[in-house]
N, C-alpha and C positions, 0 to 999 in steps of 0.2 A: 582499168576496164574501157574495152573498148564499142565506142556510141554506134547504136544501130542507125542509121541515117536515109532516111527511103524518100527518095523523091520523086515527082512523077513521071513519064515514061516520056521518053524523047531525051537532045543531050541537052544543056547548058539550059539559061532561064526562056521560060515558053511567053510565046505571045499571051497577050492580056487576054483570057475568055471573053467570046462572043457575048454573051450575057454579062458580063459584069461593066462589057466597055457598055451595053447599052443601060445598064442600070446609072453607069456616070454621069451618062449623056443626056440621060430622064432628069436626072439630080440635078443637072447644070441650068438645065432649061428650064426650069421652076425661077419662082420672082425669086432673086438677089437678094441677100443680107448687106441693106443699104451699109450698115457702120459695124468699123472694127470689133472679132469677135470677145475682145478684150474689155469693148462699151458696155459690151450688153449686158445685164445681172445676172447672174446661175437661175433663178427660178423663170427668166424664158429663156432661156438656152435649155432648157427642159422642158419646156412648153413647144419648141422647136422643134427638138430631139428626140425625143424619147414617144410620141405617138408613131414616127413613123418609122419605128424598130417592131414594134409591135407588129405591123404591117409587113413586115419582110414573111413572117413567119406563115407556112401552110397550116391549115387547122389542127388546134392542138395537140398533140393525143392524149386516149385517155389514159387515169393512171387508176387504182384501186383507191387510195384515200388522197384528198389535200386537205390539210389542215394550218391556219395560219393561229403562231404565238406570239406571247413577247417573254425574252428569257433574258435575265439576271446581265447587267452589263457593268463595263465600267463608270459610266458617266450615265445609270439609266435603263431603262428596257431597250433591249433591241430584238427590232421583230424579224419574225424568219418567218418560213412555210416548207411544211416539210411535205414532199411527193414520195408517199409508199405506192410498188409496185405491187403486183398479184405477187401472192407468195405466201411462208409464213413467215412467221419472226424465232431468232432472229435475220434481221439483213444486216448488211454490209451497210457504210454509210458515206456518204460523201457531202461534205460540206464545202457550198459553193459561192462562191464572191462575184455576183456582177461586173462586168464591166463600165465602161462610161468617166473616162479621167477623172474620175474619184470621185465626179461632179455630176452626172447625169444617170441615169436609169435608176431602177428600181426593182422589186421586185415582177411587178407586169410586164414589163421590158424582155424579163427574161424566164419568161414560163416555157416557151418555145426548148429550149436545150435543158430545162431541167426536168422536165415530161417525157425527154427524149432520152437522156442519160441514166435516169431511174430504170425504164423500162430494160433498155440496153444491155444494163449492167446488173440488172435485177438490186439495184442497191436505193436504201432511203437516201432522199436529197432532201440536203437540210440548206436552202436559200435564205442569205444572212443580207437581212437591210441594214448595212452597217453606216454609221452618220457619212454624209457629204458635207466634199468641202466646195465653195468658202465658207460656208456657216460654221462646218466642226473641221477646222484645221490637222493637217500630219499634225502627230498620230493619232487620232482620233480614229479614222478606218482601222486601221492595226490593230488597236487594241480592242476595237468591237469583235474584229475576226477573229483573234486571236480569242476572246471572252468566248466566241460561238464553237469554235471550235476543242474548248476547254470543257465546256458545254455537255456538247452530243457527249460524250467522252465519260464525262464523271453521269451525264442522265441516262447512259444506253440503258440500263435494263428496264426503266419505266417507257425509254423509247420504242424499244423492241430491237433493240442494233445492239450489236456485238462489238464490244470495246479494242476488243484487237483487231477489228477490217475497218480504220478508216482511214478516210482519202482528203486531201485538199485541194481544189482546184478552183479554176477562172478564167476569166477570156479579158483581153487588156490590161486594164487598172486595175481586176479582179485576179488575171492573173499575176498582177505584180505582186499581189497581195496576200497571195494562193504560196510565194514564192518566198515571202516574207513570214509566214505561220508554218511553212516548214522547219526557218533555220531557226528561228524561235524557241518550236517544240523542242527540236534536237537538242539547242542549250539546256533549256529547262528542262529536259528526260522527260517532258507532259507538253500532252502526249504523246504515242508513239502511233506514225503517220504508214500505212502501205504504198501512197503512192500519191505523186504531186503530179496536176495537171493544167497546162501551161497552156492556154491556148495563146499565141501570138502576142504573148505577156510584155510590159513593159520592167525593165532591168533596170535600165542605166538613164542617169541623167544627163542626157549625152547628145547635141543636135548633129557632131559634127560625122556620123558612121555613112556610106556609102549610098547605105539605102534610105536616109533622110535624105541625102541630094541625090538620088534619082528620084524617089518618091514620095516626095513632101510636098507638091504640089499637081491636084488631077485626077486624084485617086482617092476621092473620098476624105481616110486623115491625113490631115498636113502638117506639118510642119508651127503654121500659124496654132490649130486645134494645143498641138501636144505644147507649144506655149504657153499658151491662156489654161491649159489643167495644172500643169506644174503652176504659174502663177498664183491659180486659186487653193494648190494645196500644201504647200511649201508654207511656210511662217518667213522663212530666212530662205536667201539663196543656200545658205551651207548644209540645208538641210537636202541638198542633192545627192552631198557625199555620206550621206546616213545610210548604212545598207539596207535600215527598213525602208529607205525610197527607193536605193539604188541593190539592189542584191548582188548583181552581181562584183559589187564591188564588197563584199566580203571576202576578208583573208581567206578562209578554209572552208571551202564545201564540202568537205569529206563525213560522211556520216549520216546524207540525206535521204532518206526517202526517192527509190525509183523514182524518174519522172518520166511522163511523156509530153514532149513540146511540140506543140503542131506554130507553123510558121507562115505567112503568106508571100509571095515573093512580088506583090505589089503593095507593101507593107512599108510605112515609114521605120515600124519599129524589126525587120525582120533580121537584119544583122544582130541585133543585142538580143535575141532571141536563141538567133543559130550562138552564138558566146557565151551565151550563159551554155546552154544542152553541152558546145564543147568541153567548158572549165565542169560541169558537172561529172563530165568524164572522165575527163585528167583525175578529178579527185576520185576516182574509184565508185561513180555514182551507178546505176544501171539508166541507164538513160537511149530514150526512142524519140530519135527527130523524123517529126513528118512535115515536111516543106510542099504546099500546094502553090504550087510553082505561077501559076499561072490565076492565081486569087487577090483579092483585094482586103483592108484590113476586116471589115464586121463581115464577111462571107458566114462564120458561124454563125450567128446570128441571120440567115437569111435563108432559110431550108425552102422559100416559097418563089423564090428568087434564081437558086441558084441549088444544081442540084450538088455539087461539091462539101457543100453546107452539111446535109444528109452522112454523107460519105465521112466528113472528117468527128462525126459525131459517133457512127458508130462506130470507126477506129477507135476512140475515145472509151465508148462504151465497150467493148474487147478488151483491152488495157485495163479498165477498172476491172472487169467481172474476172480476167487471169489474174490480175494482184491480190482483188479478193478470195480467189480460191487458195492461191498461193498461202495467203494467211494462216488459213483455215488449216492448210493440211498438215 
């Protein structure tokens, strides 16, 4: 399978976007964190990081309906938020897992992407508030995300969803969870997914890539932050070799659903996202890899700051809509 890789215009890696540079400069000028991140308790980290994420968005797009539910999970109820666009059921559905290093963020921080994707794809979006680390370490998040995806397919009729048109997606750690859910669903034959949307996904427990060396400092997401996130998420370092943590290490990627992989040029995770896209293509999976060479890691959540955030969401929405249409044909 030949991978479609689409880069921004220009040759080679583009210079950092001027608005992204201004954002980074402003963030650096704010009061610095005095303690190392690994010494700050997770609840305090959430208080530091979650509110700004919500502030990066332009005004939230209206949708026809928003509903909060609690669904059965492997260790108790899982909160979900369902976004329904205008239209008539049955809708396709995107099960969406937020980013935040398996430690940060929640349903509120990712309202913007979920609302936009619902409208752009003409799809219900089921956002999953999976259990966070370190209170709940691996594989808790994986178990919750797989359970939520299966619940959407199982309860499709009651939700007004077409069970044959379900996709999984997420950004960063959420992209990691979407890739893992796609692998586990393939292995179990339940549920069948029509697309995996992977926005700058974590795909490997490995800090040695060129993109970590180039972008591990000064571009918002840092190597230190990723080490802290993995330190909170993993039970032991040996978990890092598990494909449910590092989907890039899975021996067989054949038979997975088509993928849209979005990466950012100034992101420590750039290379592992690109490598996962390449490996999917080598395994015969239909892949589109869209690289925003002048962007930084959190740009998909920054429509109020960076125009490219909406451009990336529009690309994701179009790809989802096409996958859903093909599945209905």
